[in-house]
C-alpha atoms as a printed R data frame, in Angstrom:
    type eleno elety resid chain resno      x       y       z
1   ATOM     1    CA   UNK     A     1 25.693  -5.572 -33.758
2   ATOM     2    CA   UNK     A     2 25.555  -6.214 -37.693
3   ATOM     3    CA   UNK     A     3 26.939  -3.984 -40.427
4   ATOM     4    CA   UNK     A     4 23.571  -2.267 -41.106
5   ATOM     5    CA   UNK     A     5 23.158  -1.211 -37.460
6   ATOM     6    CA   UNK     A     6 26.618   0.039 -37.395
7   ATOM     7    CA   UNK     A     7 25.887   2.159 -40.484
8   ATOM     8    CA   UNK     A     8 22.694   3.584 -38.904
9   ATOM     9    CA   UNK     A     9 24.694   4.674 -35.862
10  ATOM    10    CA   UNK     A    10 27.406   6.304 -37.837
11  ATOM    11    CA   UNK     A    11 24.625   8.105 -39.884
12  ATOM    12    CA   UNK     A    12 22.891   9.222 -36.878
13  ATOM    13    CA   UNK     A    13 26.106  10.546 -35.368
14  ATOM    14    CA   UNK     A    14 26.886  12.544 -38.558
15  ATOM    15    CA   UNK     A    15 23.355  13.936 -38.423
16  ATOM    16    CA   UNK     A    16 23.853  15.215 -34.814
17  ATOM    17    CA   UNK     A    17 27.072  16.773 -35.615
18  ATOM    18    CA   UNK     A    18 25.659  18.634 -38.518
19  ATOM    19    CA   UNK     A    19 22.801  19.902 -36.369
20  ATOM    20    CA   UNK     A    20 25.169  21.238 -33.722
21  ATOM    21    CA   UNK     A    21 27.432  22.883 -36.222
22  ATOM    22    CA   UNK     A    22 24.611  24.671 -37.873
23  ATOM    23    CA   UNK     A    23 23.110  25.675 -34.659
24  ATOM    24    CA   UNK     A    24 26.433  27.379 -33.584
25  ATOM    25    CA   UNK     A    25 27.018  28.983 -36.975
26  ATOM    26    CA   UNK     A    26 23.545  30.181 -37.417
27  ATOM    27    CA   UNK     A    27 23.511  31.969 -33.820
28  ATOM    28    CA   UNK     A    28 26.779  33.668 -34.585
29  ATOM    29    CA   UNK     A    29 25.923  34.799 -38.063
30  ATOM    30    CA   UNK     A    30 22.418  36.151 -37.050
31  ATOM    31    CA   UNK     A    31 23.834  37.971 -34.111
32  ATOM    32    CA   UNK     A    32 26.783  39.486 -35.835
33  ATOM    33    CA   UNK     A    33 24.673  40.330 -38.957
34  ATOM    34    CA   UNK     A    34 22.524  42.728 -36.743
35  ATOM    35    CA   UNK     A    35 25.720  44.231 -35.008
36  ATOM    36    CA   UNK     A    36 27.565  44.735 -38.289
37  ATOM    37    CA   UNK     A    37 24.445  45.414 -40.544
38  ATOM    38    CA   UNK     A    38 25.220  42.750 -43.241
39  ATOM    39    CA   UNK     A    39 22.413  41.542 -45.467
40  ATOM    40    CA   UNK     A    40 24.525  38.770 -46.940
41  ATOM    41    CA   UNK     A    41 25.610  37.507 -43.452
42  ATOM    42    CA   UNK     A    42 21.980  37.525 -42.400
43  ATOM    43    CA   UNK     A    43 20.920  35.581 -45.378
44  ATOM    44    CA   UNK     A    44 23.704  33.231 -44.627
45  ATOM    45    CA   UNK     A    45 22.388  32.862 -41.048
46  ATOM    46    CA   UNK     A    46 18.840  32.155 -42.264
47  ATOM    47    CA   UNK     A    47 20.002  29.446 -44.512
48  ATOM    48    CA   UNK     A    48 21.865  27.811 -41.681
49  ATOM    49    CA   UNK     A    49 18.491  28.019 -39.821
50  ATOM    50    CA   UNK     A    50 16.797  25.975 -42.518
51  ATOM    51    CA   UNK     A    51 19.915  23.663 -42.392
52  ATOM    52    CA   UNK     A    52 19.325  23.080 -38.603
53  ATOM    53    CA   UNK     A    53 15.698  21.971 -39.379
54  ATOM    54    CA   UNK     A    54 16.903  19.942 -42.286
55  ATOM    55    CA   UNK     A    55 19.728  18.428 -40.256
56  ATOM    56    CA   UNK     A    56 17.367  17.662 -37.438
57  ATOM    57    CA   UNK     A    57 14.868  16.112 -39.931
58  ATOM    58    CA   UNK     A    58 17.628  13.683 -41.181
59  ATOM    59    CA   UNK     A    59 18.556  12.859 -37.797
60  ATOM    60    CA   UNK     A    60 14.916  12.125 -36.729
61  ATOM    61    CA   UNK     A    61 14.463  10.111 -39.980
62  ATOM    62    CA   UNK     A    62 17.472   8.066 -39.609
63  ATOM    63    CA   UNK     A    63 16.593   7.314 -36.084
64  ATOM    64    CA   UNK     A    64 13.160   6.096 -37.142
65  ATOM    65    CA   UNK     A    65 14.726   4.196 -40.032
66  ATOM    66    CA   UNK     A    66 16.521   1.941 -37.626
67  ATOM    67    CA   UNK     A    67 13.399   0.606 -36.385
68  ATOM    68    CA   UNK     A    68 12.788  -3.105 -37.626
69  ATOM    69    CA   UNK     A    69 10.038  -4.238 -39.689
70  ATOM    70    CA   UNK     A    70  6.713  -4.586 -38.054
71  ATOM    71    CA   UNK     A    71  3.110  -5.566 -39.094
72  ATOM    72    CA   UNK     A    72  2.399  -2.164 -40.662
73  ATOM    73    CA   UNK     A    73  6.040  -1.706 -42.337
74  ATOM    74    CA   UNK     A    74  6.940  -5.153 -43.785
75  ATOM    75    CA   UNK     A    75 10.161  -3.679 -45.304
76  ATOM    76    CA   UNK     A    76 11.198  -1.694 -42.355
77  ATOM    77    CA   UNK     A    77 11.186   2.054 -41.841
78  ATOM    78    CA   UNK     A    78 14.298   2.971 -43.815
79  ATOM    79    CA   UNK     A    79 12.309   5.366 -46.278
80  ATOM    80    CA   UNK     A    80 11.612   7.773 -43.297
81  ATOM    81    CA   UNK     A    81 15.196   9.118 -43.835
82  ATOM    82    CA   UNK     A    82 14.271   9.669 -47.687
83  ATOM    83    CA   UNK     A    83 11.209  11.625 -46.466
84  ATOM    84    CA   UNK     A    84 13.303  13.610 -44.024
85  ATOM    85    CA   UNK     A    85 15.392  14.687 -47.093
86  ATOM    86    CA   UNK     A    86 12.147  15.557 -49.016
87  ATOM    87    CA   UNK     A    87 11.144  17.954 -45.975
88  ATOM    88    CA   UNK     A    88 14.508  19.393 -46.333
89  ATOM    89    CA   UNK     A    89 14.246  20.546 -49.902
90  ATOM    90    CA   UNK     A    90 10.949  22.098 -49.160
91  ATOM    91    CA   UNK     A    91 12.390  24.128 -46.122
92  ATOM    92    CA   UNK     A    92 15.327  25.052 -48.482
93  ATOM    93    CA   UNK     A    93 12.867  26.345 -51.054
94  ATOM    94    CA   UNK     A    94 11.178  28.501 -48.588
95  ATOM    95    CA   UNK     A    95 14.128  30.124 -47.106
96  ATOM    96    CA   UNK     A    96 15.692  30.637 -50.629
97  ATOM    97    CA   UNK     A    97 12.486  32.434 -51.908
98  ATOM    98    CA   UNK     A    98 12.368  34.776 -48.741
99  ATOM    99    CA   UNK     A    99 15.912  35.779 -49.109
100 ATOM   100    CA   UNK     A   100 15.612  36.364 -52.715
101 ATOM   101    CA   UNK     A   101 12.454  38.511 -52.097
102 ATOM   102    CA   UNK     A   102 14.145  40.568 -49.451
103 ATOM   103    CA   UNK     A   103 17.310  41.190 -51.386
104 ATOM   104    CA   UNK     A   104 15.162  42.452 -54.663
105 ATOM   105    CA   UNK     A   105 13.477  44.893 -52.265
106 ATOM   106    CA   UNK     A   106 16.727  46.293 -51.132
107 ATOM   107    CA   UNK     A   107 18.014  46.532 -54.732
108 ATOM   108    CA   UNK     A   108 14.646  48.347 -55.668
109 ATOM   109    CA   UNK     A   109 14.661  50.677 -52.626
110 ATOM   110    CA   UNK     A   110 18.570  51.248 -52.999
111 ATOM   111    CA   UNK     A   111 18.853  50.299 -49.301
112 ATOM   112    CA   UNK     A   112 22.543  49.136 -49.024
113 ATOM   113    CA   UNK     A   113 23.582  48.956 -45.251
114 ATOM   114    CA   UNK     A   114 27.320  49.519 -44.746
115 ATOM   115    CA   UNK     A   115 28.797  46.381 -43.455
116 ATOM   116    CA   UNK     A   116 31.476  46.325 -40.637
117 ATOM   117    CA   UNK     A   117 34.832  44.770 -41.607
118 ATOM   118    CA   UNK     A   118 34.704  42.802 -38.439
119 ATOM   119    CA   UNK     A   119 32.026  40.717 -40.210
120 ATOM   120    CA   UNK     A   120 34.960  39.075 -42.328
121 ATOM   121    CA   UNK     A   121 36.191  37.219 -39.331
122 ATOM   122    CA   UNK     A   122 32.787  35.576 -38.980
123 ATOM   123    CA   UNK     A   123 32.825  34.489 -42.556
124 ATOM   124    CA   UNK     A   124 36.303  33.079 -42.380
125 ATOM   125    CA   UNK     A   125 35.401  31.123 -39.057
126 ATOM   126    CA   UNK     A   126 32.251  29.733 -40.858
127 ATOM   127    CA   UNK     A   127 34.176  28.690 -44.132
128 ATOM   128    CA   UNK     A   128 36.827  26.733 -41.946
129 ATOM   129    CA   UNK     A   129 34.279  24.925 -39.913
130 ATOM   130    CA   UNK     A   130 31.945  24.125 -42.843
131 ATOM   131    CA   UNK     A   131 34.637  22.790 -45.114
132 ATOM   132    CA   UNK     A   132 36.063  20.401 -42.497
133 ATOM   133    CA   UNK     A   133 32.758  19.364 -41.317
134 ATOM   134    CA   UNK     A   134 31.335  18.768 -44.883
135 ATOM   135    CA   UNK     A   135 34.456  16.542 -45.757
136 ATOM   136    CA   UNK     A   136 33.705  14.390 -42.484
137 ATOM   137    CA   UNK     A   137 30.036  14.126 -43.306
138 ATOM   138    CA   UNK     A   138 30.646  13.345 -47.043
139 ATOM   139    CA   UNK     A   139 33.039  10.483 -45.798
140 ATOM   140    CA   UNK     A   140 30.199   9.150 -43.527
141 ATOM   141    CA   UNK     A   141 27.646   9.343 -46.159
142 ATOM   142    CA   UNK     A   142 29.833   7.207 -48.445
143 ATOM   143    CA   UNK     A   143 30.429   4.547 -45.778
144 ATOM   144    CA   UNK     A   144 26.797   4.455 -44.885
145 ATOM   145    CA   UNK     A   145 25.227   4.916 -48.148
146 ATOM   146    CA   UNK     A   146 22.994   7.473 -46.601
147 ATOM   147    CA   UNK     A   147 20.887   9.673 -48.869
148 ATOM   148    CA   UNK     A   148 20.262  12.062 -45.792
149 ATOM   149    CA   UNK     A   149 23.960  12.594 -45.094
150 ATOM   150    CA   UNK     A   150 24.872  12.928 -48.810
151 ATOM   151    CA   UNK     A   151 22.235  15.786 -48.927
152 ATOM   152    CA   UNK     A   152 23.700  17.234 -45.693
153 ATOM   153    CA   UNK     A   153 27.282  17.102 -47.132
154 ATOM   154    CA   UNK     A   154 26.320  18.714 -50.339
155 ATOM   155    CA   UNK     A   155 24.420  21.500 -48.580
156 ATOM   156    CA   UNK     A   156 27.378  22.138 -46.280
157 ATOM   157    CA   UNK     A   157 29.657  22.575 -49.430
158 ATOM   158    CA   UNK     A   158 27.338  24.968 -50.729
159 ATOM   159    CA   UNK     A   159 27.217  26.801 -47.683
160 ATOM   160    CA   UNK     A   160 31.115  26.903 -47.772
161 ATOM   161    CA   UNK     A   161 30.647  28.944 -51.024
162 ATOM   162    CA   UNK     A   162 27.980  31.095 -49.524
163 ATOM   163    CA   UNK     A   163 30.157  31.979 -46.644
164 ATOM   164    CA   UNK     A   164 33.023  32.718 -49.194
165 ATOM   165    CA   UNK     A   165 30.568  35.089 -51.110
166 ATOM   166    CA   UNK     A   166 29.731  36.775 -47.699
167 ATOM   167    CA   UNK     A   167 33.324  37.389 -47.173
168 ATOM   168    CA   UNK     A   168 33.525  39.019 -50.571
169 ATOM   169    CA   UNK     A   169 30.658  41.113 -49.708
170 ATOM   170    CA   UNK     A   170 32.192  42.568 -46.655
171 ATOM   171    CA   UNK     A   171 35.541  43.099 -48.525
172 ATOM   172    CA   UNK     A   172 33.616  45.037 -51.285
173 ATOM   173    CA   UNK     A   173 31.961  47.228 -48.813
174 ATOM   174    CA   UNK     A   174 35.111  48.437 -47.358
175 ATOM   175    CA   UNK     A   175 35.948  49.763 -50.927
176 ATOM   176    CA   UNK     A   176 32.966  51.715 -51.157
177 ATOM   177    CA   UNK     A   177 30.652  48.988 -52.917
178 ATOM   178    CA   UNK     A   178 27.852  48.126 -50.480
179 ATOM   179    CA   UNK     A   179 25.636  47.024 -53.196
180 ATOM   180    CA   UNK     A   180 27.863  43.970 -53.800
181 ATOM   181    CA   UNK     A   181 26.730  42.788 -50.419
182 ATOM   182    CA   UNK     A   182 23.070  42.810 -51.476
183 ATOM   183    CA   UNK     A   183 23.942  41.234 -54.848
184 ATOM   184    CA   UNK     A   184 25.815  38.474 -53.184
185 ATOM   185    CA   UNK     A   185 22.877  37.805 -51.089
186 ATOM   186    CA   UNK     A   186 20.909  37.369 -54.188
187 ATOM   187    CA   UNK     A   187 23.385  34.774 -55.277
188 ATOM   188    CA   UNK     A   188 23.069  33.215 -51.745
189 ATOM   189    CA   UNK     A   189 19.362  32.793 -52.441
190 ATOM   190    CA   UNK     A   190 19.836  31.266 -55.854
191 ATOM   191    CA   UNK     A   191 22.253  28.607 -54.322
192 ATOM   192    CA   UNK     A   192 19.786  27.762 -51.598
193 ATOM   193    CA   UNK     A   193 17.005  27.268 -54.185
194 ATOM   194    CA   UNK     A   194 19.167  25.135 -56.479
195 ATOM   195    CA   UNK     A   195 20.335  23.059 -53.389
196 ATOM   196    CA   UNK     A   196 16.612  22.594 -52.439
197 ATOM   197    CA   UNK     A   197 15.878  21.491 -56.038
198 ATOM   198    CA   UNK     A   198 18.748  18.888 -56.197
199 ATOM   199    CA   UNK     A   199 17.646  17.471 -52.805
200 ATOM   200    CA   UNK     A   200 14.002  17.317 -54.018
201 ATOM   201    CA   UNK     A   201 14.901  15.638 -57.204
202 ATOM   202    CA   UNK     A   202 16.936  12.897 -55.615
203 ATOM   203    CA   UNK     A   203 14.497  12.294 -52.844
204 ATOM   204    CA   UNK     A   204 11.399  12.135 -54.946
205 ATOM   205    CA   UNK     A   205 13.302   9.784 -57.360
206 ATOM   206    CA   UNK     A   206 14.018   7.422 -54.594
207 ATOM   207    CA   UNK     A   207 10.566   7.724 -53.088
208 ATOM   208    CA   UNK     A   208  8.884   6.920 -56.396
209 ATOM   209    CA   UNK     A   209 11.131   3.649 -56.678
210 ATOM   210    CA   UNK     A   210 13.475   5.227 -59.274
211 ATOM   211    CA   UNK     A   211 16.778   3.553 -59.622
212 ATOM   212    CA   UNK     A   212 19.979   4.350 -61.623
213 ATOM   213    CA   UNK     A   213 19.920   2.394 -64.991
214 ATOM   214    CA   UNK     A   214 23.682   2.102 -65.143
215 ATOM   215    CA   UNK     A   215 23.643   0.230 -61.823
216 ATOM   216    CA   UNK     A   216 20.952  -2.078 -63.144
217 ATOM   217    CA   UNK     A   217 23.225  -2.832 -66.080
218 ATOM   218    CA   UNK     A   218 26.051  -3.657 -63.624
219 ATOM   219    CA   UNK     A   219 23.839  -6.008 -61.939
220 ATOM   220    CA   UNK     A   220 22.785  -7.691 -65.280
221 ATOM   221    CA   UNK     A   221 26.461  -8.130 -66.299
222 ATOM   222    CA   UNK     A   222 27.451  -9.551 -62.987
223 ATOM   223    CA   UNK     A   223 24.638 -12.175 -62.903
224 ATOM   224    CA   UNK     A   224 25.465 -13.200 -66.588
225 ATOM   225    CA   UNK     A   225 29.020 -14.086 -65.459
226 ATOM   226    CA   UNK     A   226 27.542 -17.079 -63.440
227 ATOM   227    CA   UNK     A   227 28.438 -20.133 -65.646
228 ATOM   228    CA   UNK     A   228 25.024 -21.616 -65.106
229 ATOM   229    CA   UNK     A   229 22.817 -18.373 -66.148
230 ATOM   230    CA   UNK     A   230 21.881 -18.471 -69.817
231 ATOM   231    CA   UNK     A   231 19.522 -15.249 -69.695
232 ATOM   232    CA   UNK     A   232 18.481 -12.336 -67.252
233 ATOM   233    CA   UNK     A   233 15.052 -10.799 -67.586
234 ATOM   234    CA   UNK     A   234 12.584  -8.674 -65.485
235 ATOM   235    CA   UNK     A   235 15.499  -7.023 -63.629
236 ATOM   236    CA   UNK     A   236 14.318  -4.466 -61.300
237 ATOM   237    CA   UNK     A   237 15.784  -2.730 -58.331
238 ATOM   238    CA   UNK     A   238 14.493   0.103 -55.656
239 ATOM   239    CA   UNK     A   239 16.035   1.820 -52.736
240 ATOM   240    CA   UNK     A   240 14.324   1.671 -49.416
241 ATOM   241    CA   UNK     A   241 16.249   4.344 -47.378
242 ATOM   242    CA   UNK     A   242 19.952   3.167 -47.766
243 ATOM   243    CA   UNK     A   243 18.938  -0.405 -48.634
244 ATOM   244    CA   UNK     A   244 18.960  -1.870 -52.043
245 ATOM   245    CA   UNK     A   245 16.130  -4.444 -53.043
246 ATOM   246    CA   UNK     A   246 16.575  -6.340 -56.361
247 ATOM   247    CA   UNK     A   247 14.007  -8.554 -58.106
248 ATOM   248    CA   UNK     A   248 15.231 -10.503 -61.101
249 ATOM   249    CA   UNK     A   249 14.347 -13.612 -63.365
250 ATOM   250    CA   UNK     A   250 17.156 -15.851 -64.572
251 ATOM   251    CA   UNK     A   251 17.015 -18.680 -67.148
252 ATOM   252    CA   UNK     A   252 19.116 -21.723 -66.435
253 ATOM   253    CA   UNK     A   253 19.231 -25.385 -67.709
254 ATOM   254    CA   UNK     A   254 15.581 -26.855 -67.523
255 ATOM   255    CA   UNK     A   255 16.919 -30.201 -66.705
256 ATOM   256    CA   UNK     A   256 18.544 -29.117 -63.456
257 ATOM   257    CA   UNK     A   257 16.879 -30.254 -60.194
258 ATOM   258    CA   UNK     A   258 15.108 -28.075 -57.809
259 ATOM   259    CA   UNK     A   259 17.972 -28.192 -55.303
260 ATOM   260    CA   UNK     A   260 20.542 -27.261 -57.983
261 ATOM   261    CA   UNK     A   261 18.372 -24.428 -59.075
262 ATOM   262    CA   UNK     A   262 18.050 -23.274 -55.460
263 ATOM   263    CA   UNK     A   263 21.790 -23.285 -55.059
264 ATOM   264    CA   UNK     A   264 22.236 -21.060 -57.961
265 ATOM   265    CA   UNK     A   265 19.772 -18.521 -56.661
266 ATOM   266    CA   UNK     A   266 21.591 -18.424 -53.350
267 ATOM   267    CA   UNK     A   267 24.883 -17.905 -55.211
268 ATOM   268    CA   UNK     A   268 23.424 -15.044 -57.164
269 ATOM   269    CA   UNK     A   269 22.124 -13.395 -54.062
270 ATOM   270    CA   UNK     A   270 25.581 -13.738 -52.412
271 ATOM   271    CA   UNK     A   271 27.282 -12.240 -55.412
272 ATOM   272    CA   UNK     A   272 24.852  -9.063 -55.541
273 ATOM   273    CA   UNK     A   273 25.323  -8.693 -51.787
274 ATOM   274    CA   UNK     A   274 29.007  -8.792 -51.787
275 ATOM   275    CA   UNK     A   275 29.684  -6.666 -54.764
276 ATOM   276    CA   UNK     A   276 26.873  -4.188 -54.459
277 ATOM   277    CA   UNK     A   277 25.753  -4.395 -50.812
278 ATOM   278    CA   UNK     A   278 22.245  -5.497 -52.019
279 ATOM   279    CA   UNK     A   279 20.119  -5.909 -48.759
280 ATOM   280    CA   UNK     A   280 17.599  -8.275 -50.192
281 ATOM   281    CA   UNK     A   281 17.374 -10.101 -53.656
282 ATOM   282    CA   UNK     A   282 14.522 -12.170 -54.976
283 ATOM   283    CA   UNK     A   283 15.794 -14.547 -57.715
284 ATOM   284    CA   UNK     A   284 13.059 -16.246 -59.812
285 ATOM   285    CA   UNK     A   285 13.982 -19.100 -61.997
286 ATOM   286    CA   UNK     A   286 12.749 -20.111 -65.424
287 ATOM   287    CA   UNK     A   287 13.781 -23.222 -67.555
288 ATOM   288    CA   UNK     A   288 16.224 -22.441 -70.637
289 ATOM   289    CA   UNK     A   289 16.429 -25.077 -73.341
290 ATOM   290    CA   UNK     A   290 18.705 -24.782 -76.239
291 ATOM   291    CA   UNK     A   291 16.859 -24.001 -79.474
292 ATOM   292    CA   UNK     A   292 16.243 -26.978 -81.647
293 ATOM   293    CA   UNK     A   293 18.461 -26.980 -84.759
294 ATOM   294    CA   UNK     A   294 16.407 -27.040 -88.222
């Protein structure tokens, strides 16, 4: 099993864990929200429902992404994970707007259910689980360079803050301020929408072949350190899931043989692969001649 396959398996395991965690938390929160009449706990539970679908989308996307290239997908299926992240963002927008609408209606109608203090224990348990799971998923996302897991980890950290807000809502309710529970559910909705926007922005950036300019400049500087390379031009890069593809033109001594030029391109490919985990690099060679002195 090669390194890329190991990363795919690790990412799939992380996605499966996130689905399981969100499923358990969502059921707990929605059940206890009805028992304790907590709107913020209900909003939190609905958010976790969207997280289940989002994590499941990532899990499916990762499993499709590990399929090898075929006649219809010459570069493999890695972008399916990014597509799953895009679907996640749309679902989060929908849930966020729904929670926002419900909370506004409660404010307008002055409908503030009294929250049972026992709901505090649900929020504390949720915070504990989300914090440690998010740290684990974040570590996996760095090891696997998975956009899907990165989005999941970020979402879990946001959910930790949401659960903290729910905890505050139940505490305020015990001091005769039930309106705070509804206000905090508004904040929950805003966080959901913002998280959805961040995931949408990143996934569409990757799907449209966007790439970080700072990383591009790092590649350029690294290539120029090669003693035989005089110039670097037409340097382009894109992401295909968690794989980096680079296309670059280098100028080297025009008097070098074809074999020598080929060896240089192989060295460039090895350097980029070792330093930046570039999956595939196409190096084009053009002759460089010293400008004639006047």
